[in-house]
C-alpha positions as CSV (number, residue, x, y, z in Angstrom):
1,X,64.6,75.0,131.3
2,X,63.8,78.4,132.9
3,X,62.1,80.7,131.0
4,X,61.9,84.3,132.0
5,X,58.8,86.3,131.7
6,X,59.4,90.2,131.8
7,X,56.6,92.5,131.6
8,X,57.9,96.0,130.6
9,X,55.6,98.6,131.3
10,X,54.6,101.8,129.1
11,X,53.7,104.7,129.9
12,X,52.2,108.1,127.8
13,X,52.1,111.4,129.3
14,X,51.6,115.3,128.2
15,X,53.1,117.5,130.5
16,X,51.2,120.8,130.4
17,X,51.5,123.7,133.2
18,X,49.1,122.6,136.3
19,X,50.1,118.9,135.7
20,X,50.8,117.6,139.3
21,X,54.1,116.0,140.3
22,X,54.3,113.0,141.6
23,X,53.1,110.6,138.1
24,X,54.3,107.3,138.1
25,X,53.8,103.5,138.0
26,X,54.5,100.7,140.4
27,X,54.9,97.0,139.9
28,X,53.1,95.5,142.8
29,X,54.9,95.7,146.5
30,X,57.9,95.6,144.7
31,X,59.4,98.9,142.8
32,X,57.9,102.4,141.6
33,X,59.1,104.6,139.1
34,X,58.4,108.2,139.7
35,X,58.0,111.4,137.6
36,X,58.8,114.9,138.7
37,X,57.2,117.4,136.0
38,X,58.0,120.5,135.9
39,X,58.4,123.6,133.2
40,X,62.2,122.9,133.7
41,X,62.1,119.4,132.6
42,X,61.7,115.9,133.9
43,X,63.3,113.8,136.4
44,X,63.0,109.7,136.6
45,X,63.4,108.2,140.0
46,X,63.3,104.6,141.0
47,X,61.8,103.5,144.7
48,X,62.5,99.9,145.6
49,X,60.1,99.2,147.9
50,X,61.4,96.0,149.1
51,X,65.0,95.3,151.8
52,X,66.1,93.3,148.8
53,X,68.8,95.2,146.0
54,X,66.9,95.4,142.9
55,X,68.4,96.5,139.6
56,X,66.0,98.5,137.1
57,X,66.1,99.8,134.0
58,X,64.2,102.6,132.6
59,X,64.1,103.9,128.7
60,X,62.1,107.5,128.1
61,X,61.9,108.7,124.6
62,X,60.4,112.3,125.2
63,X,59.6,115.5,122.3
64,X,60.8,118.7,123.6
65,X,63.6,117.2,126.1
66,X,67.3,116.7,125.8
67,X,68.0,114.1,125.1
68,X,65.1,113.2,122.9
69,X,65.8,109.6,124.4
70,X,68.2,108.1,127.1
71,X,68.0,104.6,129.1
72,X,69.8,104.0,132.5
73,X,70.0,100.7,134.7
74,X,71.1,101.0,138.3
75,X,70.7,98.6,141.2
76,X,68.3,100.3,143.7
77,X,69.4,99.5,147.5
78,X,66.7,98.3,149.6
79,X,63.9,100.8,151.1
80,X,65.5,103.7,148.8
81,X,64.5,106.0,146.3
82,X,67.1,106.9,144.1
83,X,67.2,109.4,141.2
84,X,67.8,107.7,137.6
85,X,68.2,110.5,135.3
86,X,67.0,114.3,134.4
87,X,66.1,115.5,130.9
88,X,65.6,119.3,130.7
89,X,62.8,121.0,128.6
90,X,63.5,122.7,125.5
91,X,61.9,126.0,124.4
92,X,59.3,126.0,126.5
93,X,57.2,124.5,129.2
94,X,55.3,121.8,127.1
95,X,56.7,118.2,126.1
96,X,55.7,114.7,125.3
97,X,57.3,111.7,127.3
98,X,57.0,108.0,126.9
99,X,58.8,105.6,129.2
100,X,59.0,101.8,129.7
101,X,60.7,99.8,132.7
102,X,62.2,96.5,134.0
103,X,63.6,95.0,136.8
104,X,64.8,92.2,138.3
105,X,66.3,91.0,141.9
106,X,69.9,91.4,142.6
107,X,72.8,93.2,142.3
108,X,74.4,93.8,138.3
109,X,77.6,94.9,140.7
110,X,77.9,91.5,142.2
111,X,81.4,90.3,142.4
112,X,80.5,86.6,142.5
113,X,82.7,84.7,145.3
114,X,84.5,82.0,142.9
115,X,86.0,80.0,145.9
116,X,83.0,79.1,147.0
117,X,81.5,75.4,146.8
118,X,78.0,74.9,146.7
119,X,75.9,72.0,147.8
120,X,74.2,70.2,145.5
121,X,70.3,70.9,145.6
122,X,69.1,67.9,147.3
123,X,69.4,65.6,150.0
124,X,72.6,64.3,151.7
125,X,73.3,60.8,150.4
126,X,70.8,61.0,147.3
127,X,71.8,61.1,143.6
128,X,70.0,62.6,140.6
129,X,70.7,62.6,136.6
130,X,71.8,65.6,135.0
131,X,69.5,66.3,132.4
132,X,71.1,69.4,130.6
133,X,74.7,70.9,132.2
134,X,76.6,73.9,131.5
135,X,76.3,74.9,127.8
136,X,73.4,71.8,126.6
137,X,72.4,72.7,123.3
138,X,69.1,72.4,123.8
139,X,68.4,75.7,126.5
140,X,71.2,76.0,128.4
141,X,73.0,78.7,126.0
142,X,73.4,82.8,126.2
143,X,72.4,83.7,129.4
144,X,71.5,80.4,130.6
145,X,74.9,78.8,129.6
146,X,75.8,77.6,133.7
147,X,72.0,76.2,134.6
148,X,72.0,72.8,135.3
149,X,68.4,70.9,134.9
150,X,68.3,67.8,137.9
151,X,65.9,65.1,136.8
152,X,63.6,65.2,140.0
153,X,60.8,63.1,140.4
154,X,57.5,65.9,141.3
155,X,57.5,66.2,144.8
156,X,61.2,65.5,145.7
157,X,62.3,67.7,148.2
158,X,64.8,70.7,147.4
159,X,67.3,72.1,149.2
160,X,69.2,75.6,149.2
161,X,72.9,75.3,147.7
162,X,73.7,78.0,149.4
163,X,72.8,80.1,152.5
164,X,71.1,83.5,151.9
165,X,68.0,85.1,152.3
166,X,64.5,84.0,150.5
167,X,63.8,87.3,147.9
168,X,61.3,86.2,145.7
169,X,58.5,82.8,145.9
170,X,56.1,81.6,143.5
171,X,54.0,78.5,144.2
172,X,50.7,79.1,142.5
173,X,51.1,77.7,139.1
174,X,49.9,73.8,138.4
175,X,50.4,74.2,134.6
176,X,54.0,72.7,132.9
177,X,54.2,72.9,129.0
178,X,56.5,74.1,125.9
179,X,54.4,76.7,124.0
180,X,54.9,80.2,124.0
181,X,54.2,81.8,127.2
182,X,54.3,78.7,129.2
183,X,57.3,80.4,131.3
184,X,54.5,82.6,133.1
185,X,53.4,79.3,134.8
186,X,56.6,78.6,136.4
187,X,57.0,78.0,140.5
188,X,60.5,79.0,141.5
189,X,62.0,80.6,144.7
190,X,64.6,83.1,144.5
191,X,67.6,83.4,147.3
192,X,69.7,86.6,147.3
193,X,73.5,85.6,148.2
194,X,75.5,87.4,150.7
195,X,77.5,88.8,147.4
196,X,74.6,89.8,145.7
197,X,74.1,87.0,143.2
198,X,70.9,85.0,143.6
199,X,70.4,81.5,143.5
200,X,67.1,80.3,141.6
201,X,65.2,77.1,141.8
202,X,62.8,76.9,139.0
203,X,59.5,74.5,138.2
204,X,58.5,73.3,141.8
205,X,55.1,72.1,142.2
206,X,52.2,73.9,142.9
207,X,52.1,75.1,147.1
208,X,55.9,73.3,146.6
209,X,57.3,76.4,148.7
210,X,58.6,75.8,152.1
211,X,60.0,79.1,153.0
212,X,58.7,82.8,152.4
213,X,60.4,85.9,151.6
214,X,62.5,87.4,154.2
215,X,63.6,83.9,155.5
216,X,67.1,83.4,156.0
217,X,68.2,80.1,155.0
218,X,71.4,78.0,155.2
219,X,72.9,75.5,152.7
220,X,71.4,72.3,153.0
221,X,68.2,73.8,154.0
222,X,65.1,72.2,152.8
223,X,63.4,74.9,151.1
224,X,61.0,73.5,148.3
225,X,59.5,70.3,146.5
226,X,60.2,69.8,142.7
227,X,57.5,69.8,139.7
228,X,57.1,70.7,136.5
229,X,55.4,73.8,136.0
230,X,56.1,76.6,133.5
231,X,58.2,75.8,130.6
232,X,59.0,72.7,130.8
233,X,58.5,69.4,128.7
234,X,59.3,66.5,131.6
235,X,59.5,67.3,135.9
236,X,63.0,68.6,136.6
237,X,64.6,71.1,138.9
238,X,66.5,73.8,136.9
239,X,69.3,75.8,139.1
240,X,71.4,78.4,138.6
241,X,73.1,81.2,140.0
242,X,72.7,84.8,138.5
243,X,73.6,88.5,138.3
244,X,71.4,91.0,137.7
245,X,71.9,92.4,134.1
246,X,69.1,95.0,132.1
247,X,65.8,94.7,131.6
248,X,64.9,92.6,134.0
249,X,67.5,89.6,132.5
250,X,69.8,87.6,134.4
251,X,73.5,86.4,133.7
252,X,74.1,82.7,134.8
253,X,77.4,82.1,136.6
254,X,79.7,79.2,136.8
255,X,79.7,78.0,140.2
256,X,81.4,74.5,141.4
257,X,79.6,71.8,143.4
258,X,81.1,69.4,146.5
259,X,79.9,65.8,146.3
260,X,81.1,62.8,148.0
261,X,83.2,62.0,145.0
262,X,85.0,65.5,144.8
263,X,84.4,68.7,143.1
264,X,82.4,69.1,140.1
265,X,83.8,72.1,137.7
266,X,81.5,71.5,135.0
267,X,78.3,69.8,135.4
268,X,77.6,67.9,132.2
269,X,74.5,65.3,131.0
270,X,74.6,62.2,132.2
271,X,76.5,62.6,135.8
272,X,74.8,61.3,138.7
273,X,76.7,63.3,141.7
274,X,76.0,62.1,145.4
275,X,75.3,65.0,147.5
276,X,77.2,65.2,150.7
């Protein structure tokens, strides 16, 4: 099971004459929300600090601004500052506002290449049992409907199911548990595909990433080691392809896998496909 931890940031500000423009907030070396305040109103922009597309959602609520509330979701290209919204001041130069934001890697406009055949995410000639396939009732529902969990022992090499650029890596955790909040302990690798979707590999072992952000990988390359970190009840690899959405969420997409027996259109629990 994959569990996504979001960190929605809230900032409350009061504008009055003399307040400097350029206020805002950044999330590490990933993304910044920049605010321009003036007597005429408020302008919010997003700055993508990376070379990858990031999808950002911002919500603003204010007093003395029009409209009083507004939400925008936009994909920001790498290294670009993009204006998100303008809210004019109403009847004077004094107004209050608060904003929230969240983001994820990937392009919400992505059109998945449904003709593409994915490799199984392990070494050629090996097979691992499917613990959960598409639509499994335990946890592969809703946004996770098209994810697959493979019964991999800790330390099993994980291979790229499709080529792309490594966009995000986490490998510092060594905790696996099922209680609320356990998802923050997950190790993972996110690979950005050429069509703007992402391939995501979860529950890796501590120090189990064999790639770094910015690396270009090809299908079949060894990228990491499986583990038992994050929101999990047993060692396994969670793999899925996602399209970015609002509020840092991602929607899993159905994909087809090539294996030695042909093509798997719909992975099901109990299957043991052999990788080509």
